C-alpha positions in Angstrom: 8.8 -174.6 -34.3 11.8 -171.8 -33.8 11.6 -173.5 -30.0 11.9 -177.1 -31.2 15.0 -175.8 -33.9 16.3 -174.5 -30.7 16.5 -177.4 -28.4 17.3 -179.3 -31.2 20.3 -177.6 -31.7 21.0 -176.8 -27.8 20.9 -180.4 -27.2 23.5 -181.6 -29.9 19.7 -183.5 -31.9 21.3 -180.9 -34.8 24.9 -181.5 -34.4 27.7 -179.0 -35.0 27.9 -178.4 -38.6 24.9 -179.2 -39.8 23.5 -177.6 -42.9 20.0 -176.6 -42.8 17.5 -176.5 -45.7 14.3 -174.4 -45.5 12.2 -176.6 -48.0 13.8 -180.0 -46.0 12.8 -178.3 -42.5 9.5 -177.0 -43.6 8.9 -180.7 -45.0 9.7 -182.3 -41.8 7.6 -179.9 -40.1 4.5 -179.9 -42.1 4.7 -176.0 -42.5 5.7 -173.8 -45.7 9.1 -172.0 -45.8 8.0 -169.0 -44.4 8.1 -169.9 -40.6 11.2 -171.6 -41.0 13.1 -168.8 -43.0 11.8 -166.7 -39.5 13.0 -169.3 -37.3 16.4 -169.1 -39.0 16.6 -165.8 -39.1 15.7 -165.8 -34.9 17.9 -168.2 -34.3 21.2 -166.3 -36.6 20.7 -163.3 -34.8 21.2 -165.6 -31.4 24.2 -166.9 -32.8 22.5 -171.2 -32.8 23.1 -171.1 -36.4 25.7 -168.9 -38.7 24.4 -167.9 -42.4 27.4 -168.9 -45.0 27.1 -167.7 -48.4 27.9 -171.0 -49.9 26.3 -174.1 -48.1 23.3 -171.9 -46.5 22.4 -172.0 -42.9 24.2 -174.1 -41.1 24.4 -175.4 -36.8 26.7 -173.0 -35.1 30.5 -175.2 -34.2 31.7 -174.3 -30.9 35.8 -173.6 -31.5 38.0 -173.2 -28.7 40.4 -171.1 -30.5 37.4 -168.6 -30.8 36.6 -168.8 -27.6 40.2 -167.9 -26.4 40.6 -164.6 -28.5 37.2 -164.0 -27.6 38.6 -163.8 -23.9 41.7 -162.5 -24.9 39.8 -159.4 -25.3 37.0 -159.2 -23.0 39.9 -159.1 -20.8 41.3 -156.2 -22.7 38.4 -154.1 -21.7 35.8 -155.3 -19.3 38.3 -155.1 -16.3 39.0 -151.7 -17.9 35.2 -150.9 -18.2 34.8 -151.8 -14.7 37.9 -149.1 -13.2 36.1 -146.6 -15.2 32.6 -147.2 -13.3 34.3 -147.4 -10.3 33.9 -144.1 -9.2 30.8 -142.9 -11.4 28.1 -145.7 -9.9 25.9 -144.9 -7.1 25.2 -147.1 -3.9 21.7 -147.3 -5.5 22.8 -148.7 -8.7 24.6 -150.8 -6.2 22.0 -152.5 -4.3 20.0 -153.1 -7.9 23.3 -155.3 -8.2 23.2 -157.0 -4.7 19.3 -158.2 -5.5 20.1 -159.1 -9.5 23.2 -161.6 -8.0 21.2 -162.8 -4.5 18.2 -163.5 -7.2 21.2 -165.5 -9.5 21.9 -167.6 -6.3 18.3 -168.6 -5.5 17.6 -169.1 -9.0 17.4 -172.7 -10.3 16.7 -171.7 -13.8 19.9 -171.8 -16.2 18.3 -169.8 -18.8 17.6 -167.0 -16.1 21.1 -166.6 -14.5 22.4 -166.3 -18.0 20.0 -163.2 -18.4 20.6 -162.3 -14.8 24.3 -162.5 -15.9 23.7 -160.8 -18.7 22.1 -157.3 -17.3 24.4 -158.0 -14.5 27.5 -156.8 -16.4 25.4 -154.7 -18.5 24.8 -152.5 -15.7 28.3 -152.5 -14.7 29.9 -151.5 -17.6 27.4 -149.0 -18.7 28.5 -146.6 -15.7 32.0 -146.7 -17.8 30.3 -143.5 -18.9 32.5 -145.6 -22.5 29.4 -145.7 -25.2 31.8 -147.2 -27.8 34.2 -149.3 -25.2 30.1 -151.0 -23.8 29.1 -151.5 -28.0 32.5 -153.6 -28.1 32.2 -155.5 -25.2 28.4 -156.2 -25.8 29.1 -157.7 -29.2 31.6 -160.0 -27.6 29.3 -161.0 -25.2 26.7 -161.5 -27.7 29.2 -164.3 -29.6 30.1 -166.0 -26.0 26.3 -166.4 -24.7 26.3 -168.7 -27.4 29.3 -171.3 -25.8 27.3 -170.8 -22.2 23.7 -171.9 -24.0 25.6 -174.5 -24.8 27.2 -175.3 -22.0 23.7 -174.6 -19.4 22.1 -176.9 -21.8 23.8 -180.0 -21.3 25.0 -179.7 -17.4 24.8 -177.8 -14.3 28.0 -177.1 -12.3 27.0 -176.1 -8.8 30.5 -175.4 -7.6 31.2 -173.3 -10.6 27.9 -171.4 -10.3 28.8 -171.0 -6.4 31.9 -169.6 -7.0 30.7 -167.4 -10.0 28.3 -165.8 -7.9 30.8 -165.1 -5.2 33.2 -163.6 -7.7 30.1 -161.0 -8.8 29.3 -159.9 -5.6 33.6 -159.7 -4.7 32.9 -157.1 -7.8 30.5 -154.9 -6.3 32.5 -154.7 -2.9 34.8 -154.1 -4.1 32.7 -151.1 -5.9 31.2 -150.3 -3.2 34.7 -149.0 -1.4 35.4 -147.5 -4.9 38.0 -149.5 -5.1 39.0 -148.9 -8.8 41.5 -151.2 -9.0 40.2 -154.1 -6.7 37.0 -154.3 -9.3 39.2 -154.2 -11.9 41.7 -157.4 -10.6 38.2 -158.6 -8.9 36.3 -158.7 -12.8 39.2 -160.1 -14.8 39.8 -162.8 -12.0 35.8 -164.1 -12.4 36.7 -163.5 -16.6 39.7 -166.4 -15.9 37.8 -168.5 -14.3 35.0 -168.6 -16.7 36.8 -169.5 -19.3 38.5 -171.9 -18.0 35.1 -173.8 -17.4 34.0 -173.1 -21.1 37.2 -174.5 -22.1 37.6 -177.8 -20.0 33.9 -178.7 -21.5 34.8 -177.7 -25.0 35.6 -180.2 -27.5 38.2 -179.7 -29.9 38.4 -178.3 -32.8 37.2 -180.4 -35.9 37.4 -179.5 -39.6 34.1 -177.9 -40.4 32.7 -180.5 -43.1 29.0 -179.7 -43.2 26.2 -182.6 -42.9 23.2 -182.6 -44.3 19.5 -182.6 -42.3 18.0 -185.6 -41.7 14.3 -185.1 -42.9 12.3 -187.4 -40.8 8.8 -187.1 -39.6 8.1 -185.4 -35.8 
């Protein structure tokens, strides 16, 4: 049931802003409210639904304003973490990053590519040796990943994907040269490219009026 709800959210079958009620969803799936509550908790952790103290559980609605703010902060922090990582990251770690990029190039599975992308960035930032900085970045990337999930569920832009892989390689190559400034600049350009791509497909902000989830049979 969790997977079915996840796909309904990502596909737009449950539109952004839809209010989900436990009893109604349980009736639709023919289950008790316990698995529905557990499904809501999982989807909330993934960022696909939001818990509202007044309106209950609401399907996540992408917002250009929120996206812009996320990237403004990421553009300040992630190049810094990359710069700090440059003198500390070992060749064996860079070899592993090269292998991740190679796997990303070979994969046609968007979900797998998103997971690999997260691992790639996390491993770079871990070498900055700044636990608080890494924690803040992780939180921002958690939110941004929800936007990527929505994007990946709609279509696959192969030209963007290929260029993103090239950008990752330029970051790793600069780290291998121990060129901290070039690595930070490459990371910044990669993030700007990602921001522009997401902003192009995210609809304009709409008034947040919650809609009721339809109670229809499976």
